C-alpha positions, 0 to 999 in steps of 0.5 A, spaced: 499 499 500 505 504 501 509 503 495 502 505 491 501 512 495 509 513 494 508 512 486 501 517 487 505 522 491 511 521 486 506 523 480 504 529 483 510 531 484 512 531 477 506 534 474 507 540 479 514 541 477 512 540 469 507 545 470 512 550 474 517 549 468 512 550 462 509 557 466 516 559 468 518 558 459 512 561 457 513 568 461 520 569 458 521 574 453 519 571 445 525 573 443 529 568 448 523 562 447 525 563 440 532 562 441 531 556 445 526 553 441 520 553 445 513 553 441 510 560 440 503 557 443 505 552 449 501 546 447 497 542 453 502 536 454 500 535 461 502 528 464 496 523 465 497 521 472 497 513 473 490 513 477 
């Protein structure tokens, strides 16, 4: 049971980190986003949680 809870907690942590990173990248100026290859319109590639 604890293994399952740890996996769920890890999945939530990973999803939170990914959302935070995406938000920070979207806040960069357009010139910098273009230089690093970040798309103009961010796609919703939200990870699917395993439950």
